[in-house]
N, C-alpha and C positions, 0 to 999 in steps of 0.2 A: 504493500500500500504506500503510495507516494504521499509525502507530507502535504497537508492541506486538502486531501481527498478523502472519500469515504467509500467503503465497500457495500454500503446499504443503498438500495434504490428507492426512488419515489415516483409517484404517478399522480397526474392531475387531469381531471376531466371537467369540461365545461359544457353547459347546455344553455342555449338562449332561445326563447320562443317569443316572437314579437308579432302582434297583429294590429294593423292600422286601418281605420275606416275614415274615408273623406267623402264629402259631398258638397256640391255647388249647384245652386239653382238660381237663375236670373231671368228677368223679363226685360225686353227691350221694346221701346216705342219710338217711332220716327215720325217727324212732321216737317213740312216745308211750307213757308210763306213766300211772299214775293221776293224779299231780299234776305230772308233769314231761314236757317235750318235748325232743327232741334233733334237731339238724340238723347233719350232718357233711359237709364238702366237702373234697375233695382234688383237686388239679389241677396242671398244668404249663403254662408259657408259653414261647414262643420268638420271638425277634425278630432278624432279620438284614437288613442293608442293604448295598448296593453302590452307590457314588457315584463317577462318573467325570466330570471336568470338563476342558474344553479352552478355551483362549483364544488367538486369533490376532490380532496387531496389525501393521498396516503403516503406515509413515510416509514422507513425502516424495513422495507421489503427486500426480497431477493430478486436476482436477475430473472427475467421472464415472467414475473407476476403481472398480469394485465387486468386484474380486477381489484378495485379498491378494497373489497372485502378481504383480500388476502394480505393486507398490510396491517401491522399491529397498531399503528397510530393513524387515526382517521380524523379528518376535519371536513366540515361542510358549511357552506355559506349560500344563502339565497336572497333574492331581492325581487320585489314585486312593485311595479309602478303602473298606475292607470290614471290617465289624464285626458281631459277634453277641453278644447277651445271652440268657440263658436262666435259668429258675428254677422251683422247685417251691413250692407253697403249700398250706396246710391251714387249715381254720376249723371250730371247734366252737361251736355256739350252743345254749345250755341255757336252756329256759324253766321257771320255777319258779312254780307256782300261777297262771300266766298274768298275773303282775304284775311279776315280776322276771326279767330276761334277762341272762345272763352269756355273753360272747363271748370265746373264746380262740383264738388262731391264730398263724401265723408264716409267714415267707417265706424261702426260700433263693435268693439271687441270685448269678450268676456272669457275668463279662464276659471274653471271649476275648482282649482286647487291652489290659487294664488293667495288666499287668505282673505279675511273679512274686510280689511282696509283697502285692498286692491280692487276698487269698484270698477264697473264697466267704463271703458275708455271711449270717448268720442274723438276721432282722428280726422280733422278736416283736411281738404286739399283744394288748391285753386291753381289754375294754369292759364296762360295767355300766349297765343302764337299769332304772329303777324307775318303773313307771306306777302311781302312788298312786291315781289316780282310777279305776282298773279294779277296785278292791276292791268286793266286793258291798255292803258296808255303805255305801260312798260312793255307789254307784249309786242306793240307796234314800233318800239324803239330799236334802233340799230345796236345799241349797247348790249341788248340781250344776247347777241351772238358771242359776246366775250364774257359778260357777267350775267349768267343765265338764271341764277337763283339767289334770292336774298330772303333770309328768314330770321326773325328775331323772336326769342321765346323767354318766358319767365315762369317760374313755378314755385309754389310753396306747398309743403306737405308735412304731415306728422306720422310717426310710427311709434310702436310701443314694444317693449319686451317685458313679459310678466316674470315675476320672481320664480325661482326654482320651485317645483311642485312641493307643497307642504312645508316650504321654508319658514312660513309664519308660525307654524305649530311648535309648541314645546313638547318634546318627546323624551322618553327614556329608552335606553338600549337594554335588551334582555340578553344576558350572558349566562354562562355556566361557571361555577366555582366549586371545585371538589365534588362535582356531580350534582350540585344543587343550583336552582335558579338564583341569579344575582343581577341586580339592576345597577346601571351606571348612567351618567348623563348622556343624553343623545343630542338632538338639536336644541339649542337654547331657546329658540322661539323669538318671534318679533311681531306682535300683533299690529304694529303700525306700518308694516311693510307694504309698499305700493309698487306698481309697475313703473319702470323708467320710461321716459318719453324722449324722442329725438325729433326736433323741428328743423327741417332743412329748407333753405332758400337757394335758388339757383337762377342765373341769367345766362343766356347764350346767344350766339350768332352763328348761322350756317350760310356759307357762300358756295355757289357752284359756278364754274368757269367752263367756257367752250362747250356749251350744250351738256353740261354736267359731266364732262370727261375728267375734270379735276374738281374735287370737293374738299372744302376745309370747314372745320367746326371748332368752336372755342366755347367753353363753359366755365363760369366761376361759381363755386358753391360755398355755402357756409352752413354747417350743421351744429346745433347745440343740443347736447344730451343733459337732461335734468333728472334728478332723483336716480342717478346712476347706481346700478346694483353691483356691490362688491361683497366679499366675505372676509373682512378683517378678523384677526384673532382677538378673542377676549383676553382680559388680564389673567395671567396665570393663577392669581389668587382666587379667581372665581371657580376654578376647576372645570370650566366650560370650554368647548371648542369654538371654532370659527362660526360666525352667524352672518347670514346674508343681510345686508342693510342698504338703505338708500343714503349714500354718503358722497355725493359729489355732483360736479358739473364738468362736462368735457366739451371742448370746442374743436371742431375740425374745419379747416378752410383749405381751399386749393383750387387748382386749375386743371382742366381736362382739354387736351388738344387732339383732334382727329384729322387724318388725311387719307383720302382714297383717290386713286388715279387709274383711269383706263388708258394705259400707255399705248397699247396697240389694239386696233379694232378693225380687222379686215374680214373678208369672206371666210378665210381659212384660219387666221391667227387671231388670238385674243389674249392680251396680257394685262392683268390688273394687279395693283399693289395697294396695300393699306398699312397704316401705321398709326400709333397713338402714343401720347406721352401724358402722364399725369403726375402732379405733385400734391402732397398733402402735408399740412402742418397740424399736428395733433398736440394738444396741451390740456392738462387737468387744471381748470381755472378755480375749482373749489373742491374741498373734501368735506364740506359741511361742518367745519370745526374739529373733525377727527384728526388725530396725528397720522403721519405717514405710516404705511404698512406694506408688507410684502404679499404679493399675490401669486408667487410661483418662483420657479427657477431652482437654484441650488444654494446650499449653505454658504459656499464661497462667493457666489455672485447671484443675488436674488433680483427678481423683477419687482419694482417698487411702484407705489402710487403716492405721489407727493404733489402739493400745489406748485404750479409753475414749471412742472416737468411733463414730458410725454407719458402716456399711459403705459405702465409696465417697463419703464426705463431700467437699465442695469446699474446697480450700485454695489460696490465692494471695496476692499482694500487694494489700492494701486501701489505697485512697486515702481518707483520713479528713480531712474539711474541718475546719479549726481556726477559732477565734473571730475571728481576724484575716483570714479569707478565704483563707489559704493551705492547702496540703494536706500532710499528713504521711503517709509511706508506711510501712505496717506489713507486713513480710514474714511469710510463712507464717501468714496469718490464717485463722481458721475463717469460711467464708462461708455455711455452711448445709448441711442434709442433702439428698441427691439423691433420697431416697425420700419419698413423701407419707405422713406419719404418720396422717392422717385420710382415710378414703375410704368409699364406700358406693354404694348404688344405690336406685332407686325405680321404681315402675311403677303404671299405672292401666289398668283394663280395663272398658269399658262395653259392654253389649250390649242391644239392643232388638229382640226377635223375631229376624230374620235379619241385622240390621245389627250390626256389631261395630267398636268403636274401641279401639285399643291404643296405649299410650305407655310408653316405658321410657327410663331414663337412668342414667348413672353420674357420680360426682363424686369429686374428691380435692382436698385442699389441705394446705398446710404444708411442701411440698417446694420445693427450689430447682433451677433449671436455668441453663445457661450460654447466653446470647444473644450471639452474636459478630457480628451484622449490622453494628452501628455500628463495631466495631473493624475488620472487613474493609473496609468502605467507606472508613474513614480510611486504612488501610494502602495501598489501591489508588488513593488520591488522588481518590476520587469526591466526598466531602464530609465534614464533621465533625459531622453531625447527631447530637444526643444526647450529645455529649462536651463537658464544661466547657472553656471556652477556656483556663483556667489549667493544665489538664493536658496540653494538646497540646505534645508535645516534652519533657515534664517527666521521663519515665522510659522505659526500654527494657528488655524489651519493654513495650509500652503496657499 
């Protein structure tokens, strides 16, 4: 037997059964007047899921034992979750002189397991689109051969995210201790828990050139999340674990740019290209008076939530090399944003008669991630690849 290994086997079996039911029913009515058109939509949606999970683990067995019952030590875990969401929605689209379109609507959402304080949410939306190039005087203008499409748009809408199922309820966990039932703290409970809300405003411009052979689009957006849902840890003195709470406000702002071009268009050949670039600025503008807390990551480098920083930024002790070759350790240092502030996609499609070639891709840059391979290899005594010699043994945790 090699050091660090065992001659005893273990087995683990997992079973998950999930059943989801969805439904959508809507009614549409259309009407036309002399210079106006109306489209009215009213409907409802329903979503219900039942999720049952079981995991069986056996330890201390011998090679070849493929039944959990053959292992001297057995453990079992199971989980059951049933949840339903439902809502009503309506939408009114008004066309004015076939160039200006006004959209008004809203949605009413309800969740059966979000808690008594998370009441039914009304989520309004409004949009305006102005197709300037659809005016008759523009259609008869020679400039249309070069600038063929001009569209201005603006939208406002709200969306919601309900708390985790039964997160508002105070629960106790039933365990076993020396073969007898034993109770421990479960979910601490939060009767004032409500669903978070995201309000987004955007304005944009779309331009088409050369009979829409070249199309450009630009959009500016601003989204504000209020009553943001997080699960900060309770004080250790309470003996309670993390509890989901409404503790903050998050702001996202940015630009979206799109380009599509029909480079070649002949009887046999067709070549199109599209690309997009987006940037996003994310910042936690408020934590509702709560101190900063960790929402994930690792002991050596956790993802944090603090006012004035991006959501889930990396904070840890940084080893900063000095001019004399030594290292100074700066605790609680900002190491970077975990989200990529710059991202986009691109694609190319070429066809020749019945032959077609398609390529697509996505990209992102500017974000930071934690790479623990070097650290884990060092801690397990494999090697010290990638770690400065001066740092080995200089601090703990490394």
